[in-house]
LOMI-440533 format. One line per field, with one value per residue (C-alpha): residue number from 1; residue in one letter; x, y negated, z negated. Coordinates in steps of 0.25 Angstrom, whole numbers, padded with zeros to 4 digits. Layout:
% LOMI-440533
i <- (NUM_...) $
aa <- (A_...) $
u <- (X_...) $
v <- (Y_...) $
w <- (Z_...) $
END
This chain:
% LOMI-440533
i <- (1_2_3_4_5_6_7_8_9_10_11_12_13_14_15_16_17_18_19_20_21_22_23_24_25_26_27_28_29_30_31_32_33_34_35_36_37_38_39_40_41_42_43_44_45_46_47_48_49_50_51_52_53_54_55_56_57_58_59_60_61_62_63_64_65_66_67_68_69_70_71_72_73_74_75_76_77_78_79_80_81_82_83_84_85_86_87_88_89_90_91_92_93_94_95_96_97_98_99_100_101_102_103_104_105_106_107_108_109_110_111_112_113_114_115_116_117_118_119_120_121_122_123_124_125_126_127_128_129_130_131_132_133_134_135_136_137_138_139_140_141_142_143_144_145_146_147_148_149_150_151_152_153_154_155_156_157_158_159_160_161_162_163_164_165_166_167_168_169_170_171_172_173_174_175_176_177_178_179_180_181_182_183_184_185_186_187_188_189_190_191_192_193_194_195_196_197_198_199_200_201_202_203_204_205_206_207_208_209_210_211_212_213_214_215_216_217_218_219_220_221_222_223_224_225_226_227_228_229_230_231_232_233_234_235_236_237_238_239_240_241_242_243_244_245_246_247_248_249_250_251_252_253_254_255_256_257_258_259_260_261_262_263_264_265_266_267_268_269_270_271_272_273_274_275_276_277_278_279_280_281_282_283_284_285_286_287_288_289_290_291_292_293_294_295_296_297_298_299_300_301_302_303_304_305_306_307_308_309_310_311_312_313_314_315_316_317_318_319_320_321_322_323_324_325_326_327_328_329_330_331_332_333_334_335_336_337_338_339_340_341_342_343_344_345_346_347_348_349_350_351_352_353_354_355_356_357_358_359_360_361_362_363_364_365_366_367_368_369_370_371_372_373_374_375_376_377_378_379_380_381_382_383_384_385_386_387_388_389_390_391_392_393_394_395_396_397_398_399_400_401_402_403_404_405_406_407_408_409_410_411_412_413_414_415_416_417_418_419_420_421_422_423_424_425_426_427_428_429_430_431_432_433_434_435_436_437_438_439_440_441_442_443_444_445_446_447_448_449_450_451_452_453_454_455_456_457_458_459_460_461_462_463_464_465_466_467_468_469_470_471_472_473_474_475_476_477_478_479_480_481) $
aa <- (X_X_X_X_X_X_X_X_X_X_X_X_X_X_X_X_X_X_X_X_X_X_X_X_X_X_X_X_X_X_X_X_X_X_X_X_X_X_X_X_X_X_X_X_X_X_X_X_X_X_X_X_X_X_X_X_X_X_X_X_X_X_X_X_X_X_X_X_X_X_X_X_X_X_X_X_X_X_X_X_X_X_X_X_X_X_X_X_X_X_X_X_X_X_X_X_X_X_X_X_X_X_X_X_X_X_X_X_X_X_X_X_X_X_X_X_X_X_X_X_X_X_X_X_X_X_X_X_X_X_X_X_X_X_X_X_X_X_X_X_X_X_X_X_X_X_X_X_X_X_X_X_X_X_X_X_X_X_X_X_X_X_X_X_X_X_X_X_X_X_X_X_X_X_X_X_X_X_X_X_X_X_X_X_X_X_X_X_X_X_X_X_X_X_X_X_X_X_X_X_X_X_X_X_X_X_X_X_X_X_X_X_X_X_X_X_X_X_X_X_X_X_X_X_X_X_X_X_X_X_X_X_X_X_X_X_X_X_X_X_X_X_X_X_X_X_X_X_X_X_X_X_X_X_X_X_X_X_X_X_X_X_X_X_X_X_X_X_X_X_X_X_X_X_X_X_X_X_X_X_X_X_X_X_X_X_X_X_X_X_X_X_X_X_X_X_X_X_X_X_X_X_X_X_X_X_X_X_X_X_X_X_X_X_X_X_X_X_X_X_X_X_X_X_X_X_X_X_X_X_X_X_X_X_X_X_X_X_X_X_X_X_X_X_X_X_X_X_X_X_X_X_X_X_X_X_X_X_X_X_X_X_X_X_X_X_X_X_X_X_X_X_X_X_X_X_X_X_X_X_X_X_X_X_X_X_X_X_X_X_X_X_X_X_X_X_X_X_X_X_X_X_X_X_X_X_X_X_X_X_X_X_X_X_X_X_X_X_X_X_X_X_X_X_X_X_X_X_X_X_X_X_X_X_X_X_X_X_X_X_X_X_X_X_X_X_X_X_X_X_X_X_X_X_X_X_X_X_X_X_X_X_X_X_X_X_X_X_X_X_X_X_X_X_X_X_X_X_X_X_X) $
u <- (0001_0005_0010_0006_-0009_-0010_-0007_-0012_-0026_-0027_-0021_-0033_-0042_-0040_-0052_-0060_-0053_-0054_-0069_-0068_-0073_-0074_-0089_-0083_-0070_-0079_-0089_-0104_-0110_-0118_-0135_-0137_-0140_-0149_-0163_-0166_-0177_-0167_-0160_-0164_-0160_-0161_-0159_-0144_-0142_-0151_-0142_-0129_-0136_-0139_-0125_-0120_-0128_-0126_-0111_-0112_-0106_-0093_-0096_-0101_-0115_-0120_-0129_-0135_-0148_-0149_-0161_-0163_-0176_-0184_-0182_-0178_-0187_-0196_-0193_-0198_-0189_-0178_-0179_-0179_-0168_-0160_-0163_-0158_-0144_-0143_-0144_-0132_-0124_-0126_-0120_-0108_-0106_-0108_-0113_-0125_-0126_-0126_-0115_-0122_-0134_-0124_-0115_-0119_-0109_-0104_-0098_-0090_-0095_-0099_-0100_-0112_-0112_-0123_-0126_-0138_-0131_-0119_-0129_-0137_-0123_-0120_-0132_-0132_-0118_-0121_-0109_-0119_-0111_-0098_-0102_-0110_-0097_-0090_-0097_-0089_-0077_-0066_-0052_-0046_-0050_-0064_-0059_-0052_-0065_-0074_-0065_-0064_-0078_-0082_-0072_-0077_-0091_-0090_-0079_-0079_-0064_-0060_-0050_-0044_-0042_-0053_-0046_-0051_-0059_-0053_-0059_-0045_-0041_-0028_-0018_-0005_0007_-0001_0001_-0012_-0014_-0025_-0013_-0009_-0023_-0026_-0013_-0016_-0030_-0022_-0012_-0023_-0029_-0017_-0014_-0003_0010_0012_0024_0020_0010_0018_0014_0004_0009_0002_0012_0015_0012_-0001_-0006_-0003_-0011_-0024_-0023_-0025_-0035_-0041_-0040_-0047_-0058_-0061_-0057_-0048_-0033_-0028_-0021_-0030_-0037_-0051_-0064_-0065_-0052_-0054_-0068_-0059_-0050_-0056_-0067_-0076_-0079_-0092_-0086_-0076_-0085_-0094_-0083_-0077_-0091_-0093_-0079_-0084_-0096_-0089_-0080_-0092_-0097_-0084_-0083_-0074_-0064_-0058_-0051_-0036_-0031_-0042_-0038_-0045_-0048_-0053_-0059_-0060_-0045_-0039_-0031_-0030_-0026_-0021_-0023_-0014_-0018_-0025_-0012_-0010_-0001_-0004_-0009_-0009_-0018_-0031_-0037_-0052_-0064_-0066_-0079_-0091_-0083_-0082_-0075_-0087_-0084_-0083_-0078_-0072_-0059_-0049_-0048_-0038_-0027_-0028_-0013_-0014_-0029_-0039_-0048_-0062_-0068_-0080_-0092_-0092_-0079_-0079_-0090_-0088_-0073_-0068_-0077_-0076_-0060_-0058_-0050_-0037_-0039_-0044_-0032_-0021_-0029_-0026_-0042_-0051_-0063_-0067_-0081_-0086_-0079_-0066_-0055_-0041_-0030_-0020_-0007_-0001_-0011_-0022_-0033_-0031_-0016_-0008_-0017_-0032_-0038_-0051_-0062_-0075_-0085_-0097_-0092_-0079_-0070_-0058_-0043_-0033_-0020_-0019_-0011_-0014_-0004_-0006_-0018_-0014_-0006_-0020_-0025_-0039_-0037_-0053_-0050_-0054_-0066_-0070_-0059_-0047_-0033_-0022_-0008_0003_-0007_0003_0010_-0005_-0007_0007_0003_-0009_-0004_0008_-0002_-0011_0001_-0003_0009_0016_0003_0002_0015_0012_0000_0004_0017_0005_0002_-0010_-0024_-0023_-0031_-0023_-0033_-0028_-0032_-0040_-0048_-0044_-0054_-0057_-0063_-0066_-0071_-0073_-0067_-0064_-0057_-0042_-0034_-0021_-0007_-0014_-0027_-0034_-0044_-0042_-0054_-0052_-0060_-0072_-0071_-0083_-0092_-0096_-0095_-0108_-0117_-0112_-0112_-0126_-0130_-0125_-0132_-0120_-0123_-0117_-0104_-0099_-0085_-0079_-0079_-0067_-0068_-0068_-0054_-0059_-0046_-0043_-0052_-0047_-0057) $
v <- (-0001_-0015_-0022_-0034_-0030_-0026_-0038_-0047_-0039_-0040_-0056_-0059_-0051_-0056_-0063_-0051_-0043_-0054_-0054_-0043_-0055_-0051_-0057_-0058_-0067_-0077_-0087_-0084_-0097_-0104_-0103_-0112_-0127_-0129_-0123_-0118_-0129_-0139_-0137_-0148_-0147_-0156_-0153_-0156_-0143_-0135_-0138_-0135_-0121_-0118_-0119_-0112_-0101_-0101_-0100_-0088_-0079_-0084_-0078_-0064_-0066_-0071_-0056_-0062_-0070_-0081_-0089_-0102_-0105_-0118_-0132_-0145_-0154_-0145_-0137_-0124_-0127_-0130_-0119_-0110_-0116_-0114_-0101_-0099_-0105_-0096_-0085_-0087_-0094_-0081_-0072_-0081_-0082_-0067_-0060_-0059_-0043_-0036_-0027_-0020_-0016_-0011_-0003_0007_0003_-0013_-0019_-0029_-0043_-0052_-0066_-0073_-0089_-0098_-0103_-0112_-0122_-0123_-0124_-0135_-0143_-0139_-0145_-0157_-0160_-0156_-0146_-0133_-0126_-0128_-0124_-0110_-0107_-0109_-0098_-0087_-0081_-0091_-0084_-0082_-0069_-0072_-0082_-0073_-0063_-0074_-0080_-0065_-0063_-0076_-0073_-0057_-0064_-0076_-0070_-0060_-0058_-0047_-0054_-0040_-0033_-0023_-0011_-0005_0008_0018_0031_0038_0040_0034_0047_0046_0042_0036_0019_0009_-0005_-0004_0002_-0011_-0015_0001_-0001_-0014_-0007_0003_-0006_-0015_-0001_0003_0015_0009_0003_-0009_-0006_0006_-0003_-0006_-0006_0002_0015_0025_0028_0039_0030_0026_0038_0044_0031_0035_0049_0043_0034_0046_0054_0044_0042_0057_0057_0068_0062_0065_0051_0049_0037_0040_0034_0037_0030_0018_0014_0014_0005_-0003_-0011_-0020_-0034_-0030_-0022_-0031_-0042_-0033_-0028_-0043_-0047_-0036_-0043_-0055_-0050_-0042_-0053_-0062_-0051_-0054_-0064_-0076_-0076_-0064_-0062_-0064_-0051_-0038_-0025_-0027_-0013_-0013_0000_0000_-0002_0004_-0007_-0011_-0026_-0031_-0045_-0052_-0066_-0068_-0063_-0051_-0041_-0028_-0021_-0005_0005_0011_0025_0023_0031_0040_0038_0046_0042_0028_0017_0009_-0005_-0010_-0022_-0015_-0018_-0009_-0009_0002_0011_0026_0033_0046_0048_0061_0061_0066_0072_0066_0075_0072_0076_0088_0094_0091_0094_0102_0111_0126_0124_0132_0131_0132_0118_0112_0118_0113_0099_0096_0096_0104_0103_0093_0091_0096_0086_0090_0082_0080_0078_0068_0069_0065_0074_0068_0063_0049_0049_0043_0029_0027_0012_0014_0003_-0001_0005_0014_0021_0028_0021_0017_0016_0029_0034_0046_0057_0057_0046_0051_0044_0031_0033_0034_0022_0024_0026_0029_0043_0044_0048_0033_0028_0020_0026_0016_0018_0018_0017_0019_0006_-0002_0003_-0002_-0015_-0017_-0012_-0024_-0033_-0029_-0028_-0013_-0008_-0002_0004_0010_0014_0023_0028_0033_0041_0048_0057_0055_0049_0035_0024_0007_-0004_-0015_-0026_-0035_-0027_-0028_-0032_-0021_-0022_-0010_-0018_-0013_-0022_-0018_-0030_-0033_-0044_-0043_-0050_-0060_-0061_-0058_-0047_-0032_-0023_-0009_0003_0003_0017_0018_0012_0001_-0010_-0006_-0010_-0022_-0025_-0022_-0031_-0042_-0037_-0031_-0016_-0004_-0001_0013_0013_0028_0030_0035_0049_0055_0061_0071_0071_0074_0074_0062_0050) $
w <- (0000_0002_-0011_-0002_0001_-0013_-0019_-0009_-0010_-0026_-0026_-0015_-0022_-0036_-0037_-0033_-0043_-0054_-0056_-0068_-0078_-0093_-0097_-0112_-0106_-0100_-0108_-0105_-0095_-0103_-0099_-0086_-0091_-0077_-0074_-0060_-0060_-0062_-0050_-0039_-0023_-0011_0004_0003_-0007_0001_0013_0005_0000_0013_0021_0009_0009_0025_0023_0015_0025_0018_0005_0015_0012_0025_0027_0014_0014_0005_0007_0003_-0004_-0007_-0004_-0013_-0017_-0027_-0040_-0034_-0020_-0030_-0037_-0025_-0018_-0033_-0033_-0017_-0021_-0035_-0026_-0015_-0028_-0035_-0023_-0022_-0037_-0040_-0028_-0019_-0025_-0037_-0039_-0050_-0039_-0028_-0038_-0046_-0055_-0057_-0070_-0065_-0070_-0060_-0061_-0067_-0067_-0070_-0055_-0058_-0066_-0054_-0043_-0050_-0051_-0037_-0032_-0039_-0034_-0020_-0018_-0018_-0007_-0015_-0027_-0020_-0014_-0026_-0032_-0023_-0026_-0023_-0022_-0009_-0009_-0007_0003_0012_0012_0016_0028_0032_0030_0038_0051_0051_0051_0061_0070_0081_0080_0069_0059_0057_0073_0074_0077_0091_0093_0102_0107_0104_0090_0086_0084_0075_0085_0096_0098_0098_0097_0087_0077_0070_0067_0062_0055_0048_0042_0037_0030_0024_0018_0013_0020_0028_0024_0033_0036_0044_0053_0065_0080_0088_0083_0074_0066_0056_0044_0050_0052_0039_0034_0042_0038_0023_0027_0034_0021_0013_0020_0025_0038_0044_0041_0055_0057_0069_0069_0077_0073_0058_0053_0064_0056_0044_0048_0057_0050_0058_0057_0051_0041_0036_0034_0027_0017_0016_0011_0001_-0004_-0006_-0012_-0022_-0025_-0028_-0039_-0047_-0058_-0054_-0067_-0071_-0083_-0081_-0086_-0079_-0072_-0059_-0050_-0035_-0034_-0019_-0018_-0030_-0035_-0049_-0052_-0068_-0070_-0080_-0085_-0072_-0064_-0057_-0066_-0059_-0047_-0045_-0038_-0043_-0041_-0042_-0041_-0028_-0020_-0028_-0040_-0038_-0048_-0053_-0053_-0067_-0075_-0088_-0096_-0102_-0117_-0119_-0113_-0115_-0118_-0113_-0109_-0111_-0100_-0102_-0089_-0086_-0083_-0068_-0067_-0074_-0069_-0054_-0055_-0068_-0069_-0066_-0066_-0080_-0091_-0084_-0076_-0090_-0094_-0082_-0083_-0099_-0101_-0111_-0115_-0126_-0132_-0120_-0110_-0102_-0108_-0102_-0112_-0110_-0102_-0088_-0079_-0087_-0076_-0083_-0085_-0096_-0097_-0098_-0096_-0105_-0099_-0105_-0096_-0095_-0084_-0089_-0080_-0083_-0077_-0080_-0077_-0067_-0065_-0048_-0045_-0032_-0029_-0031_-0017_-0011_-0002_-0006_-0021_-0024_-0031_-0044_-0050_-0052_-0064_-0059_-0060_-0061_-0056_-0063_-0077_-0087_-0081_-0080_-0094_-0098_-0092_-0099_-0113_-0112_-0109_-0119_-0130_-0132_-0125_-0139_-0143_-0128_-0127_-0141_-0135_-0124_-0133_-0141_-0128_-0133_-0130_-0136_-0135_-0134_-0135_-0126_-0135_-0123_-0113_-0099_-0089_-0077_-0064_-0054_-0043_-0027_-0017_-0003_0003_-0001_0007_0013_0013_0021_0013_0021_0019_0019_0021_0012_0012_0003_-0002_-0010_0001_-0010_-0001_0006_-0005_-0006_0009_0010_0000_0006_0019_0027_0034_0027_0031_0037_0036_0029_0015_0006_0003_-0010_-0014_-0023_-0030_-0045_-0057_-0065_-0067) $
END
């Protein structure tokens, strides 16, 4: 994976991954001092509102209707206009859709501004459109998505060259003018190193990259670039626009001011980011839930480290993957029955590895180490049963323990060889969130795969036709969480 792409992508989506607010760290907004019946409109305000809504394509909302109801000059008309303005303002401030209704689980905190006082002031000051535009995210990443969306929507020329289809599949070793475009997308998707993307030859490094991609998506991994492989690599302008609109909507769901110290995990990309006092402190790979065992989108803090953890096997894994394997399997994997549950004892081969990062949520989701280190070398790292496996988890635990001032306690806990709990003292907010648009070294959006197909329900709510892209294939890997 290209280091530059990782870093620039993470920095560019900093605000995307920065929205995991902790509600107890921010003062609660006082009740609005403005009544809806006190808000007054004139014809100039209505024109501003209409112009703002007419320009909603800048936010990827042009497939949605925002009707303007009411006429100024009477109480009922003013009330209807206010309600129309608040509907559009809410779409910009916290999203046009409700993620809790689109996803089975969504507990990431959302913005909840009191919009009425701001609307009243904007009307009085005559800057309604400026106020409305200011409700959307104001970072460079959002602006880049807006610019890309408008270009895709308004121009017949593709922002990224479309790879022309051809009746003949591309065989390994062949030469073709489409090779640079194919290589570019392979590099953007992390299957190919940039140094191997040279010329018009379908070289061995590219063949290997294509085979890995084919295996991830359930296509015969023969390295031949046919119809199915091209469909993965070759998004149409409409598909790109759809993904970018979804990306903007997911950004609007997030609180604008995050805690300065936090951990963000992008489920779709399999990446973890650690922010310390508002600065990027660390990035590393993560393995997350495979399709059918998806990692949910949660806002959930880490409150303690667990050295040498035991693993109580969930009933679902026990019944589907361990039942019937017998006592020899349990003994070989250091497992035993305890109070009606299968429990794996501490040790380097424990499915949780040597450290667990305990989190507060009702879904038994947490971060942890793993003995299956090879999975971090995968491009598509959706390989677990739902929890998040952290690359070099011991190094990460050391970092968190040092920052929390409990490093000595952590070292003593590890040395026991037994399951030992080390409270952090101060909880670290964590957000598990799903974003399929990253950014390249040049700041331009790069559209990655949608491994869970979660973009479909968001795009449909935004008024787009359903996508038809290939889905990541479940791996059927180890029994770990």
